[in-house]
N, C-alpha and C positions, 0 to 999 in steps of 0.2 A: 598503527596504530592510534585510537583516538588520544589523545594529551590526556592527562586525567583529570586537567579542571576541567575541561570542555564534559568529558562524561559527568560526573558530579553537577557541572549545572544540567547538563539534560536531565539526569536523576531528579533534581529538583523541580524542573519543571512540569516535566509526569508528573511527578508526585502533587501537585498542585490541583490535578484534576482528578476524577475517579470515576473506574471503568465500570460503573452501574448507572451511571448519571440515566434517566429516563428519559432524556432528548435522544439519548442513541441507544434505545432499546426499540428490538422487529415491532414490540406493539406499537410504539407510536406512527401515527401512519405517514409521517413526513420521512423518518426513518426507513421506514419500512420501503416506502417509494424509491427512494434514493440507492436503496439495497437492488432492488430488484431493475431497477437500471442499469446501475452498476453489472448484474449478474450479465444479464442482456448483452451489455457491450461485450463482457469477457467471454461469454458462448459464442459471437457474431465473431469477434478475433482470431479466436482457434478455429472457427470452420475456414476461414478465409486462408487462414498457414497453411490448413489441411491436416492439421491435426485431429482427426475426427476419435483417435483411442490413443489418448492420457494415460494409460496402464504402465507405460514402457519410460514416460516423463518423469525428470526428476527437476522439481521447485525448492527453491529455499524463498523463507519471506525475511526480511531483516525489519525486526521491530513488530513480531507476531503478536504481541500485546496479550489477550489471553485466546488466541487460538481460534478467530471466527470465521478468518480469511483460511485458515490453513482446515475449517472445517467446508467449508465453499469449495475448495479442492479436491476434497474427497468428493463430494457430490458432483463434481464436476469429471470425477474417473481415476484421478490419479489415485495411486496406492499408497498405504503411510508407511510403508520402508522407504520409498521415493521422494520423502517432502521431511524438510528441517525445518524449524522453527528458530530463530534466533531472537534473545528477548533481555533488554538490562535492565528489568527491576526482577528483582526476587518474586514479590509477592504476583505478577504478572506468569512468571514462568510458570509458576508452580499451578496456579490455575490452570494455562492452557496445558498443563502434564494433568490436570483433572478430565479434562474433557476429551482430551483427544483418548487417540489407541495407543499403547504404550510402545507399538515398533515406529511409532512414528516419532522422531528427536528433537525433543527443544531444548536448546543450548542456552545458558544463560551466562551473560558479559558482552563484553565489548565485541561488536561485528566482525571489527578489524582482526580480531586475535581469533576467531572462531577456525574450527579446522574443516576446511572449504577447500577439494582440490581447486584448484585452477582447470578449467574449461571442461566443470563436472556437468553444469545444469543447463539445463533446457529453459527453466524460465528462474530469472530472480527476481522477487517481487516487491517494492516497498509501496506503503500507503499512508502517506501523511507521517511520515518520518522525516524528512527534508524539510519539509517548512515550519521544524522544529528545533534545526542545525543553524544556528544563529548566526555562524563564523565559517566565511567563504571557502578556508582552506580545510575546514574538517568536511564540511559540504563533498570537496573536489574529494579529499583522502577516500571518502569511502564511495563515491562513484567510481575510483578507480578500482577498488577493492570489489564492489559488485561486478564491474564490468569483467574482471578478470576469472571471476569465478562461471562465467556463463560459457559455454563451447559454442564454437561457429556453426551459425543455424538457428540458434536459440536467442533469447532476448534478456531485457529487464523490461519488464511490468510495472508500469509507474501509474500510482493514482496519488492526484495532493493537489492543493487548492493554489490557484492563482494570485489570489489578491490579501493584502495585508487586513485583519481584521482589527482594527484602531480600539478595540474593546482588550484586546489581548497582545501586551508587550510578550507572549513568550512563544507568537509563534512570528512566522512571514511567510509571505503568497511567495510561489516558486514559477514563474511565468515560463513559457514554452521554449523563450532565448536562452533560458539562465539551463535548460534541460537540454540543449542541442549545446549549450557549453561543458558543460558538466561529462556530455557522451557525444564527444564530436568526430569519435570514428563508427557512430551508432547509425543506421539508415531509420528515422523516425515517423513513426504513423500515429497522426494524435487527432482526437476529438474531444471537446468539448461536454463534459455531463454535471450533474447536480446541481437542481433548481440551490439559491443560495438559503441555507439552510434558515436564517432567520423569518426571510418571507416564506419558506415552504412549511414551517411550523404555522405561521402564523393563518397561510392560505386555507391549511386540510383542516381549520377547528371549523372553517366552513364547509369544506366538502373534499372529500381525499381526490375525486378527480380533478380538485383545483391546481393538484400540483403537476397534471400532465399538461394540463392547459397553459397554464404559467411556461411551463419550461418547454415549449415549443419559441421562445423566445429565446436565442442563442446568447443575446448580453445579460440574462440572466442565469446562467449558467456559472459556477463559482471554480469548478473542477477539468482535471482533465485526465483522460485515461490515454496514456501511451503505449503503443510498443515500439522499445528501439531497439533492435534486430542488429546482431552480430553477422558480418558476412560470412557465408558457408566455403 
């Protein structure tokens, strides 16, 4: 379980953000382009795994926020009864329950205390959670918990940024070397995604296609999408 003082610190960090920031709305061309890019990459990953029917697969998301990625999972073919969202903040968990089917569980509180059975999940998903955990020990504890939930043949689906944001002391980048240290038993397949958001927002004001052009330069991508496979 996460120490209470660190839980309070994480709550405070998230409380300083707003879930309805227009920069992250899919009506914003930069956010839409990044979302579409990630969707294509995840779909390609499932195809490479040979997972063409996701209706029997189980997925839990750590830090599900207001449920956006769980809605994406439904579109990919997961069924509500096989999906679980874990969220620390009450207001976000409440919003997620309002948006998602009733058969989909949204559990509030510390992920380390969540009633997820060992080796029960095909996918354990995290998106920009670890970059908000500033304590190495807390990061490792959560990684160990997530790994315990993954069944053999499944994996952790990871999306997070790799570089520090000098304007935001509440986050820190998680490079691929750190991901490997957190999951030493995993077989990691990773690719860089997502044009640096400040640059993306500036470029799409010129034209939405400018995102694609600039994103062709790998050094301008700030996130990684990784599949951390547990050997069968």
